[in-house]
KOLNU-824339 format. One record per atom (N, C-alpha, C): atom name; x, y, z; residue in one letter. Coordinates in pm, 1 decimal. Each point is the difference from the previous one (the first is absolute). Last residue first. Layout:
residues N
CA|X|Y|Z|a $
...
//
This chain:
residues 127
N|3714.9|-14656.3|10558.4|x $
CA|-94.3|66.4|-129.6|x $
C|-104.7|-64.3|13.1|x $
N|171.2|-0.4|437.0|x $
CA|73.0|-1.7|-133.4|x $
C|-92.5|35.9|-53.1|x $
N|-112.6|51.7|443.1|x $
CA|-16.0|-165.0|-65.1|x $
C|81.1|44.5|-148.5|x $
N|92.1|338.1|334.6|x $
CA|-26.9|-56.7|75.0|x $
C|-18.9|-172.6|-75.6|x $
N|61.7|410.1|-268.7|x $
CA|119.1|-30.6|132.3|x $
C|-55.4|-104.9|71.5|x $
N|-272.3|129.5|-301.9|x $
CA|101.8|-62.9|-94.6|x $
C|94.8|-54.3|107.3|x $
N|-382.3|252.8|173.8|x $
CA|-41.4|-146.1|-54.8|x $
C|151.5|-95.3|-31.1|x $
N|-31.0|485.0|42.2|x $
CA|65.4|-43.1|131.6|x $
C|-33.0|-199.4|-18.7|x $
N|-27.8|309.8|-374.7|x $
CA|142.3|-11.0|52.7|x $
C|15.5|-82.7|138.5|x $
N|-445.1|99.0|-178.6|x $
CA|29.2|-103.7|-71.9|x $
C|200.9|-39.9|34.7|x $
N|-279.0|399.7|220.7|x $
CA|-89.6|-144.4|48.1|x $
C|125.8|-128.8|-62.7|x $
N|64.0|466.3|-121.3|x $
CA|92.2|-47.7|116.7|x $
C|-44.5|-143.0|22.9|x $
N|-173.5|176.5|-387.2|x $
CA|119.1|-40.5|-2.6|x $
C|88.7|-34.0|104.0|x $
N|-476.7|170.4|-85.8|x $
CA|19.2|-122.3|33.8|x $
C|142.2|-85.2|-32.6|x $
N|-140.5|532.1|-193.9|x $
CA|-98.2|-119.1|126.4|x $
C|59.2|-140.6|-19.1|x $
N|350.0|349.9|-60.3|x $
CA|-103.7|-55.3|-87.5|x $
C|-89.2|-92.8|42.9|x $
N|440.6|275.4|148.0|x $
CA|-173.8|155.5|-6.1|x $
C|-115.5|-132.5|-68.0|x $
N|438.9|-178.1|-29.5|x $
CA|-38.2|-7.6|150.2|x $
C|-107.6|60.8|12.6|x $
N|211.7|37.4|-418.6|x $
CA|-48.8|-145.9|51.5|x $
C|-80.5|-3.4|124.9|x $
N|159.6|373.6|-110.6|x $
CA|-114.9|9.8|-84.1|x $
C|-3.4|-176.3|7.8|x $
N|437.6|160.9|142.1|x $
CA|-141.1|92.0|116.0|x $
C|-99.3|-8.5|-115.7|x $
N|323.8|-256.9|-151.9|x $
CA|-34.0|-37.4|88.9|x $
C|-70.2|68.9|106.5|x $
N|125.0|205.0|-439.9|x $
CA|-72.5|-115.9|12.5|x $
C|16.1|-85.7|98.5|x $
N|196.7|386.8|84.2|x $
CA|-111.8|30.8|-73.2|x $
C|-76.5|-140.9|-10.3|x $
N|426.7|-23.3|21.9|x $
CA|-22.1|2.5|108.8|x $
C|-169.5|35.6|-21.9|x $
N|265.2|-55.5|-324.1|x $
CA|19.7|-116.4|72.6|x $
C|-96.2|58.5|115.7|x $
N|104.0|359.3|-255.3|x $
CA|-160.7|-73.6|-76.0|x $
C|-1.3|-147.7|34.0|x $
N|344.3|271.6|203.6|x $
CA|-126.9|69.1|41.6|x $
C|-125.7|-83.6|-83.6|x $
N|452.9|-105.8|-52.8|x $
CA|13.3|3.2|105.1|x $
C|-167.7|-14.0|-10.5|x $
N|157.8|165.8|-444.2|x $
CA|-86.2|-203.3|75.7|x $
C|49.5|44.0|108.3|x $
N|85.8|394.0|-94.3|x $
CA|-132.1|-24.4|-40.7|x $
C|-29.0|-153.1|-21.7|x $
N|365.4|196.5|186.8|x $
CA|-102.4|58.7|94.5|x $
C|-145.9|-42.9|-76.4|x $
N|462.4|-321.5|2.6|x $
CA|-36.1|155.4|-46.4|x $
C|-104.0|0.6|-11.9|x $
N|223.9|-372.4|220.2|x $
CA|-19.7|149.8|48.2|x $
C|-31.5|82.8|-63.1|x $
N|81.0|-450.8|-237.4|x $
CA|-113.9|12.9|120.6|x $
C|3.7|106.4|102.7|x $
N|216.5|72.1|-504.8|x $
CA|35.9|-34.2|154.3|x $
C|-128.8|-36.3|38.7|x $
N|-30.0|6.6|-548.0|x $
CA|14.1|29.1|161.1|x $
C|14.8|-6.7|133.0|x $
N|-14.7|-54.1|-613.8|x $
CA|-28.7|-59.3|118.4|x $
C|84.3|72.3|93.0|x $
N|-301.6|196.8|-380.3|x $
CA|122.5|-63.4|33.2|x $
C|-21.6|-62.3|129.1|x $
N|-248.0|468.3|-115.3|x $
CA|19.0|-124.0|-46.9|x $
C|173.8|-73.7|4.9|x $
N|-335.3|368.9|337.1|x $
CA|130.0|-29.4|-120.0|x $
C|-8.5|-167.1|-53.8|x $
N|-465.7|210.0|228.7|x $
CA|135.9|-59.3|53.2|x $
C|103.6|1.2|-90.2|x $
N|-490.1|167.9|-6.6|x $
CA|149.0|103.8|19.6|x $
C|128.1|-96.3|29.5|x $
N|-447.7|-205.5|-29.0|x $
CA|47.8|24.9|-115.9|x $
C|67.0|111.6|-12.9|x $
N|-46.6|-263.5|366.5|x $
CA|43.2|-52.9|-69.3|x $
C|15.6|25.2|-138.0|x $
N|-186.4|262.6|362.9|x $
CA|164.6|-31.5|10.0|x $
C|10.9|-98.1|-101.1|x $
N|-419.7|90.7|11.7|x $
CA|76.9|126.3|-20.4|x $
C|126.5|-2.2|-23.3|x $
N|-314.5|-320.7|189.6|x $
CA|-54.0|-28.2|-161.7|x $
C|129.6|135.0|-104.3|x $
N|-7.8|-40.8|539.8|x $
CA|92.8|-133.4|-79.7|x $
C|-21.5|28.7|-192.0|x $
N|-312.6|278.1|275.9|x $
CA|151.8|10.6|18.0|x $
C|78.9|-73.0|-81.3|x $
N|-467.7|-105.8|13.6|x $
CA|62.9|126.3|-105.8|x $
C|156.0|23.4|-2.8|x $
N|-159.8|-371.2|333.4|x $
CA|-8.4|-25.4|-167.2|x $
C|86.0|151.7|-40.5|x $
N|-70.6|91.8|425.0|x $
CA|104.0|-39.9|0.3|x $
C|-17.0|-98.2|-203.0|x $
N|-426.4|219.8|133.6|x $
CA|150.7|90.9|11.5|x $
C|122.0|-59.2|-57.1|x $
N|-393.4|-266.1|81.7|x $
CA|73.0|35.1|-92.9|x $
C|59.3|106.0|-28.9|x $
N|-29.6|-178.5|421.3|x $
CA|36.6|-97.9|-91.4|x $
C|25.6|55.7|-131.9|x $
N|-155.6|238.1|424.9|x $
CA|181.1|30.1|-69.2|x $
C|-16.7|-100.6|-72.8|x $
N|-478.0|138.9|118.4|x $
CA|68.0|-81.2|25.6|x $
C|128.3|18.1|-107.2|x $
N|-319.2|333.4|131.6|x $
CA|-53.7|-86.5|71.0|x $
C|107.6|-125.7|1.8|x $
N|152.4|557.7|-110.3|x $
CA|-50.0|-138.8|-69.0|x $
C|-84.3|-134.2|81.1|x $
N|314.2|532.3|-38.1|x $
CA|-137.8|-68.7|90.2|x $
C|-11.5|-68.6|-90.5|x $
N|523.8|155.4|99.0|x $
CA|-117.4|-52.0|-115.2|x $
C|-165.7|-56.6|83.8|x $
N|450.3|241.1|123.9|x $
CA|-122.7|42.0|62.3|x $
C|-110.2|-68.3|-87.3|x $
N|522.2|12.8|-3.9|x $
CA|-79.9|126.4|-125.1|x $
C|-149.8|9.5|59.3|x $
N|346.3|-257.7|224.5|x $
CA|6.8|140.6|15.1|x $
C|-80.7|15.5|-126.0|x $
N|-66.0|-432.0|102.0|x $
CA|-19.9|111.8|103.7|x $
C|3.5|135.3|-39.4|x $
N|181.5|-293.1|-295.2|x $
CA|-124.0|1.3|-13.5|x $
C|-84.0|51.3|89.7|x $
N|475.9|-66.3|44.6|x $
CA|-0.9|76.8|-151.5|x $
C|-151.6|42.1|11.6|x $
N|122.5|-298.6|313.4|x $
CA|69.3|156.8|58.8|x $
C|-56.3|123.9|-94.9|x $
N|-52.0|-522.0|-75.8|x $
CA|-78.6|57.7|35.8|x $
C|46.0|122.7|31.8|x $
N|313.9|-129.5|-222.4|x $
CA|-118.5|-71.0|-62.5|x $
C|-114.7|85.8|76.9|x $
N|425.4|-139.8|214.6|x $
CA|-14.2|159.4|-107.9|x $
C|-114.1|19.1|-59.6|x $
N|0.9|-378.4|265.5|x $
CA|8.7|98.8|89.9|x $
C|-33.5|135.4|-44.9|x $
N|93.2|-425.6|-221.6|x $
CA|-141.7|11.3|15.0|x $
C|-33.6|177.6|87.2|x $
N|450.8|-250.4|-108.1|x $
CA|-46.2|164.8|-76.8|x $
C|-109.2|11.4|21.6|x $
N|161.7|-413.9|148.5|x $
CA|78.2|66.9|36.9|x $
C|-46.5|129.5|-62.7|x $
N|-179.2|-383.1|-129.5|x $
CA|-63.9|38.1|73.1|x $
C|20.4|107.2|91.9|x $
N|293.9|-267.0|-333.4|x $
CA|-102.2|100.8|-58.5|x $
C|-141.2|83.1|107.0|x $
N|556.3|-181.9|79.4|x $
CA|-132.6|-46.9|-19.5|x $
C|-91.7|109.2|-20.3|x $
N|460.9|54.5|95.8|x $
CA|20.3|-121.2|-17.6|x $
C|-148.1|-58.7|-54.3|x $
N|172.8|502.6|-9.2|x $
CA|-6.3|-59.2|32.0|x $
C|-4.9|-148.8|-14.5|x $
N|144.6|480.9|-97.6|x $
CA|59.1|-110.5|-33.4|x $
C|-30.3|-105.7|94.6|x $
N|-113.6|588.1|-220.4|x $
CA|17.4|-143.8|105.2|x $
C|16.4|-128.7|-29.6|x $
N|8.4|441.2|-254.8|x $
CA|50.9|-5.5|56.1|x $
C|-36.7|-108.9|153.0|x $
N|-414.7|137.6|-207.8|x $
CA|121.1|7.0|-74.0|x $
C|123.6|37.2|131.2|x $
N|-515.4|-50.5|38.2|x $
CA|64.2|-146.7|-19.8|x $
C|196.2|12.5|-41.1|x $
N|-270.7|400.5|86.2|x $
CA|-25.7|-41.5|101.1|x $
C|71.6|-148.0|-23.0|x $
N|-66.3|248.4|-391.2|x $
CA|87.6|60.9|96.3|x $
C|-20.4|-78.0|118.9|x $
N|-296.9|-164.1|-236.4|x $
CA|107.8|-17.8|-122.0|x $
C|130.1|110.7|99.6|x $
N|-464.1|45.3|171.4|x $
CA|20.2|-124.7|31.7|x $
C|179.9|-37.5|-67.6|x $
N|-214.8|395.5|-78.8|x $
CA|36.0|30.2|110.5|x $
C|81.7|-168.1|32.9|x $
N|-207.7|79.5|-388.2|x $
CA|180.0|83.7|3.0|x $
C|27.9|2.8|129.8|x $
N|-404.8|-171.7|-65.1|x $
CA|31.9|-94.6|-78.9|x $
C|182.2|80.5|23.9|x $
N|-381.8|226.3|148.0|x $
CA|43.2|-104.5|83.2|x $
C|92.8|-110.7|-96.1|x $
N|-162.3|384.8|-264.1|x $
CA|106.9|2.2|204.0|x $
C|5.9|-27.0|51.5|x $
N|-244.7|-118.0|-402.2|x $
CA|104.9|8.4|-17.4|x $
C|104.0|61.4|65.2|x $
N|-500.0|-71.3|34.5|x $
CA|95.2|-108.2|41.2|x $
C|155.1|17.2|-31.8|x $
N|-324.3|255.0|-141.2|x $
CA|-75.6|47.0|90.8|x $
C|123.0|-107.3|149.8|x $
N|13.8|17.9|-564.0|x $
CA|66.6|82.7|63.1|x $
C|-33.6|56.3|181.3|x $
N|-196.7|-373.5|-205.6|x $
CA|140.1|6.1|-45.7|x $
C|59.5|115.2|51.1|x $
N|-513.7|-185.8|154.2|x $
CA|77.7|144.4|-75.3|x $
C|169.2|-59.7|-7.3|x $
N|-420.6|-334.0|79.1|x $
CA|59.0|56.7|63.8|x $
C|92.2|93.9|-96.9|x $
N|-449.8|-368.6|89.6|x $
CA|105.0|49.2|-122.1|x $
C|50.8|110.8|45.8|x $
N|-203.9|-494.2|111.0|x $
CA|-16.7|132.9|110.5|x $
C|91.2|109.9|-134.8|x $
N|-331.1|-507.3|38.9|x $
CA|79.7|85.3|-80.7|x $
C|30.9|118.2|71.0|x $
N|-177.1|-559.0|80.0|x $
CA|29.8|156.5|24.6|x $
C|60.0|70.5|-56.8|x $
N|-174.0|-542.9|50.9|x $
CA|85.8|101.5|-37.5|x $
C|-50.1|167.0|-12.2|x $
N|-56.9|-546.3|186.5|x $
CA|-111.6|134.0|-8.2|x $
C|116.9|99.9|-46.2|x $
N|29.5|-577.6|46.7|x $
CA|56.2|128.0|-17.8|x $
C|-129.9|121.3|-24.3|x $
N|-5.7|-538.2|189.3|x $
CA|-56.8|77.9|-74.9|x $
C|52.0|153.7|33.7|x $
N|184.6|-384.3|226.2|x $
CA|-55.8|-35.7|-135.5|x $
C|-77.8|80.2|-81.7|x $
N|221.4|113.9|433.9|x $
CA|62.4|-62.0|-75.3|x $
C|-26.1|-56.7|-86.9|x $
N|-202.6|380.3|291.2|x $
CA|-32.6|-84.9|-46.4|x $
C|98.9|-137.4|-124.0|x $
N|-76.2|490.7|204.0|x $
CA|91.5|-103.1|70.0|x $
C|15.1|-123.4|-14.0|x $
N|-39.5|427.2|-340.0|x $
CA|-79.1|-107.1|44.7|x $
C|76.3|-55.4|106.8|x $
N|86.6|360.8|-297.8|x $
CA|-16.1|11.5|119.1|x $
C|-40.9|-69.0|141.6|x $
N|361.1|77.2|-452.0|x $
CA|-104.5|-82.1|-18.3|x $
C|-24.2|16.1|187.1|x $
N|209.0|363.3|-435.9|x $
CA|-24.1|-114.3|144.3|x $
C|-79.8|-33.8|48.0|x $
N|262.4|374.2|-417.9|x $
CA|-151.2|-92.5|45.0|x $
C|50.8|-128.3|93.6|x $
N|89.4|540.6|-159.8|x $
CA|75.3|-137.9|56.0|x $
C|-106.9|-45.8|-3.9|x $
N|142.1|410.1|-307.8|x $
CA|-83.6|-73.4|55.7|x $
C|17.3|-124.6|58.6|x $
N|167.0|539.0|-144.8|x $
CA|81.8|-159.3|-2.3|x $
C|-123.1|-38.2|68.0|x $
N|92.3|478.9|-267.4|x $
CA|-102.5|-142.2|100.6|x $
C|58.9|-87.2|-6.8|x $
N|192.0|336.1|-279.8|x $
CA|38.1|57.6|137.0|x $
C|-98.1|-95.1|93.6|x $
N|236.1|-152.6|-481.0|x $
CA|-112.6|104.4|62.6|x $
C|24.2|14.2|149.6|x $
N|442.1|-105.4|-305.2|x $
CA|-139.7|-69.8|89.6|x $
C|-84.7|128.4|31.5|x $
N|385.3|37.8|-427.3|x $
CA|-97.4|40.0|129.1|x $
C|-49.2|-65.6|67.8|x $
//
């Protein structure tokens, strides 16, 4: 059985060369209703891309009215819980656990400081 506390460590630095890590601890019991809502919202959908599931994830987060300064650590904690609860084996792309985890990966990336600037630079100048 997993303990109730889940600690998420994430980089808060705007400097790509110097990392500054913070830790936030979440209660699994408090996150479970959001995870259940995400799985329910992403079930029986057959989208072609991960970002199509974003609306279902954000609806679940806003529905629970979570009061947190940055949504990035919350999304990391939700992704970790979804990964832990994902059934084993090869699952199709539109499985609610697979789809929501991939969508959360994308949301977390866009919430990372400097990601959007790096993406734009890459689109203009290449790697």
